[in-house]
N, C-alpha and C positions, 0 to 999 in steps of 0.2 A: 921350763923353770926348775926341773928336777925337784928336789925336796926343800929348796930354800924358801919357798913361799907357801904359807898355809892360809887358806881362805876360811873366814868365819862369816857366815850369813846369819844376820839377826832376824828371828822369826816375827818380831813385832809384838805389840801389846794387844789389848782387847779389840782394837779396830772399830771403835764405836762410831766413827764418822762414816764407815762403810756399812753400817747396819741397814737393812737386814741381811746383806750378803755375808756378813761375818757372824750371823746368828748361830750357825752350826759349824763354822770353819774359821781358821786363822786367815789373816790377810794374804799371806803368800800362797795359800791354797785356793784363793778365789779364781774361778775359770777366766780365761782371757783369750780373745781372738778366735773363739769357736772351738779350739781343740787343746789349748795350752792351759797352764796355771801360772800365776805371777812368779812363783819361785823358779819356773823354767827359764825365765829371762836372765836372772842373775847367775844361776848355775851354768847356763849355756855360755854366758860371757866368760866365766872362769875356764870352762873346757876349751873354748875357742882361743883363749889366751895361754893355754898350756898349763893351767893350774888344775891339777887332778887330785888335790888333797883338800877336802872341803868338809867342814863341820857346819851343820845347820842348828842353831840354838832355838829351841821352842819352849812354849809354856802354855799359851791360851788356845783352847779348841784345836789341839794339834793332831787329833787322830787321823783326819783325812790327809793332812800334810805328811805325816809319818808314813801312811800307806802309799801315797804317791811317790815319795822319795824311794821307798823300798822297792817298788815295782818298776821304777824308771831307770835309776842310775846304777847299773851293774857293769863295772868295768871288766875288761878281758881278764881271763885267768893268767895271762902273761903280764899283767900290770898290777902294781900294788896301789893304784889310785882308788879313791873312795869318796862317796858323798854320804856322810853319816849324821844321824840325828843325835844331838846332845840335849836331852830334855832337862828342864829344871828338876832338881832333886834335893831332898833333904839329906844331910850327912851328919855324922857325929860332931863335926866342927861347926856346921852351919844349918840351922833349922828354917831359914828363910827362903822364900822363892825369889826369883830375879826381881830386883828393885829398880832396874833401869838398864840401859844398854851397857854401860861400863861395868855395872855390878854383875851382869850376865857373863861377861867375858872373865871377870875376876873369879866367879864361881866355877868356871870350867878350865881355869888355868892349869890345873893338875893334868888335864888331857893335852893341853898345848905343850906343857913341859915334857911330856913323854915323847912328843913329836920333835921337839927341839928345832924349830925353823930359824932361819936368819931374819925373816920378815913375816909379819902377820898383816893380811889384807882384810879389813873389816868392811862389810857390805850390808846393805838392807835388802830384804827379800820382797819388797813391794814397790820397787822402782822400775820404770820402763825406759830402757836405753840399750844401745849396743856400744860396747867399749872394749878396746884392746888393752888389757891391764899391763901388757908387756911394755908399752910406751910409758905408762905411768911409773912402772918400776924402774925403767931406764933413767927417767928424769930424776927420780928419787935418789938413785945411786950417783948420778952425775953431779948433783948438788950436795951430796953427802948429807942429806936431810935425816934427822931423827924421826920426824913425822911428816908425811905429805897428805894434803887435803885436796881432793879433786873439786874444782869450782866451775861455776857457770855465771855469766852475766844475767841479771834479771831486772824486771821493771818494778815500779813502785807499788803496783796493785798486788804483787805477790811477795814483796820483800819481807814483810813481817812474818811470813810462814816459814822462813829459812834462817839458818845461821848466817849472818853477814860478816864480812871481813875486809880488812885493808892489807895491802902488801907494799913493800918497798920496790925500788926499781929492779932488784934482783929476784923478785917473786917471793921473798920471804914474808910470811904473815906476821904483821906487827900488832894487829888488833882483831878481836873476834867477839861478836855478840850474838847470843842465841835468841832468835825470834824477837828482836826489839820491837816495842810498840810503835805505832805509826807516828806518834809525836816525837820519837827519837830517831827517825830515819835520816833526817838531814845530816846528822853527824857521821853517817856511814856512807854518804855519797862519795864516789870516786870518779876519776877520769878513765872510763873503760876503753878509750881509744888506745891506751897502752896495752890492752889485751888484743888489739888487732881489729876492733870494731871501727866502722866508719863513724864520722861525726854525727850523722843522722841516727845510726843505731845506738851510739853511746848516749845520745840524748834520751832515747826511749828506755835504755837499760843501764842506769847509772849505779847499779849495785852489784857487788860480787857475792854470790851465794854459795854456801857449802852444799855439795850433793850428798853428804853423809857417807862418802867413800873415803876411808882412811887407810894409809899404809904406814905401819910402825916398824922400826927396828924392834926385834923381839925383846931385847934386853931393856929397851926404853919403856915399852909397853908393860913389861913385867914389873919394873921398878915403880912406875907411876901408879899401878893398881895395887901393889903391895904396900906402898907407903902412905896411901890416902884412903879415905872413905868415899871417894867420888862414885856416884851412881850413874852419871850420864856423860857421854862423850862430848856432845855439842855444848852443853851448859857448863861443864866443869873440866873435863880432861883436856880438851883442846885449848881453852883459855889459859889453863895452868901451864901447859906445855910451852906456850909462846914465851913465857918469862924465863924458862930454864933450859929449853932445847931449841934446836933449829927446826922450825916448822915451815914447810914450803908449800906454796900453792901450785896446783897443776891445772891449767885451763883445759876444760873439755868443751869443744866447740860444736858438738853435734846435738841431736835431739835427746832430751831427758825430761821425764815427767814423774813427779811424785804422785803415785796413785793413792791419795789420802782421803778423797771425798767421792761421793756418788757421782757428782758432776764430772770430775776429772777422769774417773773410771769409765763412765759412759762415753765421754768425748774421745778418749784415747782408743777405745774399742771401735767406735764407728769410723774414726779417722783411718783405720786400717783398710776400710773398704773404699777409700777415696782414690781418685785417679792417680795421684802422686802422694802416697801416705807419708807421714812424718817418720813412722817406724816401719822399716822395711822387713817384711817377713820372707821376702824372696831373695835375700842376699846369700848366694851360694858359698861365699867365703866366711860367713858367720851364721850358720844355721841355728835355729832354735830347736832344742831337743825336748822331747816329751815322751810320755809312755806310748809304746807301740801297741796299737789296738787291733790291727788286722781287720778293719771294717770294710764292707763292700763300698763300691762307688756310690755316690748319691744318685737318686733317680728323680728326675724332674719331668713331669708330664704336663705339657701344654701350659707352661708357666711364663710369666713376664717378669724379668729380673733386671733391675737397674742398680749399678754401683753397690754390689753386695758380695760378701764372702759366704760360701756354702761349704760347710765342713763334711767330713766323711760320713757315710752311712745314713744320709737323710732321705726322706720320701716326701716330695712336694707335689701335690696334685692341684693343677689348675689354679694356682695362687699367684698373687702379685706382690713383689718385694721391691721396695725402693729404699736404698741406703740402709741395709741391714747386715748384721753378722749372725749367721745361723750355726749353732753348735752341733756337735756330733749326735747322731741318732734322732735328729729332730723330725717330727711328722706334722705336716700342715695340709689341711684338707681343702676341698673344692670351694672356690669363691671367696677365699680368705685373703685379706690385704694387710700387709705389714709395712709400716713406714718408720724410718729412723728408730729401729728397734734392735736390741741385742737379745737373742734367744740362745740360752746356754745349752739346750739339748737335754739328753737323758743319759743315765748311767747304764741302762739296759733296754733291750727290746721286750715288749710284752708278747707273750705267746698267743696263739690263736684262741686257746681256751680262756685266757685272761681277757682278751678283747671281747669275746662273746659274753663272758660273765659281766663285764662292765656295761655292755650294751643292754643286757637284761635288767640290770640294777639302775640304769639311768645315769651311771657315772661316766663322765667324759674319759676318753682315752688319754694316755700321756701324749702331749702335743697340743695342737690347736685344731678345733673342729671346723665345721663348714660355715661359710658366710660370716666370718668374724673379722672385725677391724681392730688393729692395734697400732697406736701411734705414740712415739716417744716413750718407750718402755724398756725395762729390763725384765726378761722372763727367766727366772733361775731354773735349775735342773729339776727334772721329773715333775714338772708342773702339768696339770690337767686344765685345759681351757676348752669349754664347750662350744656349741654352735650358736650363731646369732648373738655373739658377745661383742660389746663395744668397749674398748679400753682406750679412752681419748683424753681424759681429764679436761673436758670442755669447760669446767668451772674455773680452770686456771689455778688450782690450788698449788701452793709451794711446798707445804708440809702437812701431811695428814696420815693418820693410822686407821686403816680399815680393818675389817674382820679377817680378811685373807689377802690383803694387799697394803702397800705403803706408798706414800708419795714423798719424795725427797728432792728438793731443788727443782720442782716441777716435773720430775721424772717418775712415772708409775713403776713400782717394783713389785712383782709377784714372787714371793719367797719360795725357796726350795720345797718341793712336795706339795704345794698348795693346790686347791681345786677352785676353779671359777665355773659355776654351773651355767647351763644354757640360758641365753637371754639376759645375762647380767650386763649392766651398764655402769661403767666407772668413768 
């Protein structure tokens, strides 16, 4: 794509619906699939599509994301490609932080002007999908669109979570509503057989939803942000563009998931361990890039493993895993059983001296101790879970805040760095 397309990845807001995973990090920095972070998905899509000029716009809890970007995406000295952080900043002209997605792009427009692209691709850093943006650009150019919006068909249960739209027979968007309430959905129903769905599929998915993936002609984007006070793309910029510019819809027919809630995050991760996952980590034509860590192979001693992913550098001793995703440097001890659990692993190995000191003080090691049972849980990084612990949520609580754990949507979450002492029952 040479220098004609500049990628802008939006780092997201406070991520309150993903709390406590976003207690110390931004949404795009949340670990995914055992060894990646959410931001790796969008950046990898760009790189695999030939887009090597990428800005990541950040504001909330951005330290770990900044560190990950700096350590991971270093292009060859023979390339001028980059993945750079543009953090919210106060200037002499503007004392405000980012007020929304459109305002964030407006505030960094000076850097976009310096690059002077022909098109700007605006993406979210917390979506899970694999997409070749070259096809998106080709369709954008073929239709001579000023703005293109990538769309998917969706069902009624999820429709109010997205921007919904209608198109004419040429695919031009004629109406757009951002997250309409359920009592207004009937007005946004369309015949999705025109998108290629079978009559049966169209009946189940009668709405067209925006993926939050936008492609602008640079001059159109610049003019729209310069001449208005719009703060949000979905709520303001796209509806306004429909009246004054050619806004085209582009159908994406593969898997796409908005990782916006604990439940969607949990399900998306565990699905990767399925026999036929919806998101394919093993596609050689579209690899997912992340930080190279040079970890040893995982060591499994007399374990029983079913439908699970085991990341690099783990030590599993005589444990049973059923439908789990185990992150890097995880340690699981004798007689422990994990079911339907996402364990994010650790940022470092403890030394022999540290392990000895922990043992003397009665503090559990980083990892999971002996004879412990964990079911339907998310274990964040650097967590210490002792021996003879039961994390089962047998009371069936949907929402609860404990001293060192949380329950959201029925899923037990042990936050980063927490300690669960021996014999605890949750």
